[in-house]
C-alpha positions as CSV (number, residue, x, y, z in Angstrom):
1,M,0.1,-0.3,-0.1
2,I,1.2,3.3,-1.3
3,M,0.2,6.8,0.7
4,R,0.8,9.9,-0.8
5,S,-1.6,12.7,0.6
6,R,-2.5,11.0,4.2
7,F,-0.9,8.8,6.1
8,A,-3.0,5.8,7.9
9,E,-5.0,6.8,10.9
10,P,-4.0,8.2,13.4
11,G,-1.2,9.2,11.2
12,L,0.5,12.5,10.2
13,S,-0.9,14.3,6.8
14,V,1.7,16.1,4.0
15,A,1.5,20.2,4.2
16,R,0.1,20.9,0.8
17,A,2.3,24.3,0.2
18,P,4.2,25.2,-0.4
19,A,6.4,22.8,-1.9
20,P,9.1,21.0,0.3
21,R,11.3,20.9,-2.2
22,L,11.2,24.8,-2.2
23,G,11.8,25.1,0.9
24,G,8.1,24.9,2.4
25,P,7.4,22.1,5.2
26,T,6.5,18.6,4.5
27,F,3.6,18.3,7.1
28,S,1.0,21.1,8.5
29,L,2.0,23.0,10.9
30,G,0.1,21.3,13.6
31,D,1.6,18.0,12.6
32,R,5.1,19.5,12.9
33,V,4.0,21.1,16.9
34,R,3.2,17.5,17.6
35,R,6.0,16.0,16.4
36,L,8.1,18.7,18.4
37,A,6.2,17.9,21.4
38,W,6.8,14.3,21.3
39,S,10.5,14.2,20.1
40,A,11.0,17.1,23.2
41,C,9.3,14.2,25.5
42,W,10.8,11.2,25.0
43,L,14.5,12.9,24.7
44,L,13.7,14.9,28.5
45,L,12.2,11.6,30.0
46,A,12.9,8.9,28.5
47,A,16.0,8.8,25.8
48,W,18.9,8.4,29.4
49,T,16.7,6.1,31.0
50,P,18.2,2.9,31.9
51,P,17.3,-0.2,29.9
52,A,15.2,-1.4,33.5
53,M,12.7,1.8,32.9
54,R,11.1,0.2,30.4
55,G,7.5,-0.7,31.7
56,W,7.7,3.4,31.6
57,R,9.2,4.4,27.6
58,R,6.1,2.1,27.0
59,A,3.6,4.1,29.2
60,L,5.3,7.3,27.8
61,L,4.9,5.9,23.9
62,R,1.4,4.5,24.4
63,L,0.5,8.7,25.5
64,F,1.0,9.9,22.3
65,G,-1.0,6.8,20.6
66,A,1.6,3.6,20.4
67,S,-0.3,0.0,20.8
68,I,2.3,-1.9,23.3
69,H,2.4,-5.1,24.5
70,P,3.2,-4.7,28.3
71,T,6.1,-7.2,28.0
72,A,7.9,-5.3,24.5
73,I,10.6,-4.0,24.9
74,I,12.0,-0.3,23.6
75,R,15.9,1.1,24.4
76,G,16.0,4.6,25.4
77,S,19.0,5.1,23.0
78,A,16.4,4.2,19.8
79,R,14.3,7.2,17.7
80,I,11.0,6.7,17.0
81,W,9.6,9.6,14.9
82,W,5.8,9.0,15.4
83,P,4.8,6.5,18.2
84,A,0.8,6.4,16.9
85,N,2.1,4.4,13.6
86,L,4.1,2.1,15.8
87,T,2.7,-1.0,17.4
88,M,4.8,-3.4,18.8
89,G,3.7,-7.4,19.9
90,A,4.5,-9.5,22.9
91,H,7.9,-10.1,23.8
92,A,8.9,-7.6,20.7
93,S,12.2,-5.6,21.1
94,M,13.4,-2.6,19.5
95,G,17.2,-2.7,20.4
96,P,19.8,0.6,21.6
97,G,20.0,3.3,18.3
98,V,17.4,1.8,16.3
99,I,15.7,4.7,13.4
100,C,12.1,3.8,13.5
101,Y,11.0,6.4,10.8
102,N,7.3,5.4,10.7
103,V,5.8,8.3,8.7
104,A,4.1,5.4,7.6
105,P,2.9,2.4,10.3
106,V,5.2,-0.3,11.6
107,I,3.6,-3.5,12.8
108,I,6.8,-5.4,15.2
109,G,5.2,-8.9,15.9
110,D,5.6,-11.2,19.2
111,F,9.0,-12.3,19.8
112,A,10.5,-10.0,16.6
113,I,13.7,-8.7,17.1
114,V,15.0,-5.3,15.7
115,S,18.6,-5.1,16.6
116,Q,21.0,-2.2,17.6
117,R,21.3,0.6,14.6
118,A,19.0,-1.0,12.4
119,H,17.1,1.5,10.4
120,L,13.3,1.0,9.7
121,C,12.5,3.5,6.7
122,T,8.5,3.9,6.1
123,G,9.3,6.9,3.7
124,T,10.9,7.5,0.2
125,H,9.9,9.7,-2.8
126,D,8.7,9.7,-5.8
127,V,11.9,10.0,-8.4
128,D,9.5,10.7,-11.6
129,D,7.2,13.6,-10.1
130,D,9.9,16.7,-10.6
131,A,8.1,17.9,-7.1
132,F,9.6,15.1,-4.9
133,P,6.7,14.5,-3.0
134,L,7.6,12.4,0.2
135,V,5.4,8.8,-0.5
136,A,5.7,6.2,2.6
137,G,4.3,3.0,2.6
138,P,4.3,0.1,5.8
139,I,6.4,-1.7,7.2
140,R,5.4,-5.1,8.9
141,I,8.0,-7.9,10.9
142,G,6.1,-11.1,11.3
143,A,6.9,-12.9,14.9
144,G,10.0,-14.6,15.9
145,A,11.3,-12.1,12.4
146,W,15.1,-11.3,13.7
147,I,16.5,-7.8,12.2
148,A,20.5,-7.9,12.7
149,A,22.5,-4.8,13.7
150,E,22.3,-1.8,11.5
151,A,20.0,-3.8,8.5
152,F,17.6,-1.8,6.3
153,V,14.3,-1.5,6.2
154,G,12.2,0.4,3.5
155,P,8.8,0.9,2.0
156,N,6.3,-2.0,2.0
157,V,8.7,-4.9,3.0
158,E,6.9,-7.7,4.7
159,V,9.2,-9.3,6.7
160,G,7.8,-13.1,7.1
161,A,7.5,-15.2,10.3
162,H,10.9,-16.3,11.7
163,A,12.7,-14.4,8.7
164,V,16.3,-13.4,9.9
165,L,17.6,-10.3,8.2
166,G,21.5,-10.6,8.6
167,A,23.8,-6.9,10.0
168,R,24.0,-4.2,7.7
169,A,21.8,-6.2,4.8
170,V,19.3,-3.8,3.0
171,A,15.4,-5.1,2.4
172,A,13.6,-3.3,-0.4
173,R,11.3,-6.2,-1.2
174,S,9.5,-8.6,1.6
175,L,11.5,-11.4,2.7
176,E,9.8,-14.3,3.1
177,P,8.5,-16.7,5.8
178,H,11.5,-19.2,7.7
179,M,14.7,-17.8,5.3
180,I,17.9,-15.9,6.3
181,Y,18.8,-12.8,4.1
182,V,22.2,-11.3,3.7
183,G,23.8,-8.6,1.8
184,N,22.9,-5.6,0.0
185,P,20.4,-6.1,-2.2
186,A,19.1,-8.5,0.4
187,R,19.3,-12.1,-0.8
188,A,17.8,-16.1,0.6
189,V,20.7,-17.9,1.3
190,R,19.0,-20.7,3.3
191,R,16.3,-21.3,5.8
192,R,16.1,-21.6,9.3
193,R,16.0,-24.1,10.6
194,L,14.8,-23.7,14.2
195,R,14.6,-26.1,16.7
196,N,13.1,-25.3,20.3
197,M,10.0,-23.1,18.4
198,L,8.1,-21.0,21.6
């Protein structure tokens, strides 16, 4: 699903004018104010918190509209662009330094792991339009999947259940369940052999 003018509710709206390429804002003033409030809140109240304060970080994300399971883990150094576009399942985790640029929904399934400094990017631009508008698409990470350190997941990508995206790999297309992917662009190298499935 590609979104051009309005992101999934409760999302953010794209400013109509002036054109961002000419120096105007991409988002409306109201949305920019809400994002400023969120960024300040996370910086002042969560970014510095130790790992054990995961409940506090979950509560703060929920306050801004995120859907976070009570057992999910989000590190304070993670950077979440807009909480209302984030869903995390049971025991899902977002590691240190993760960049979650979620102008469209990011859904992280039960027991899925997003490791340190991985980048979940739901936004791109229409390169065939001279105005270069922002285009967004959701990311879905299936149950038990692992996005390894510094890997990149682009818009409209679905990572299948129990799939693995190796360190620094780049997923621009969806990944099949139970497969291990490496490289840029990501390519399947073998099937994952799970011995102790939960």
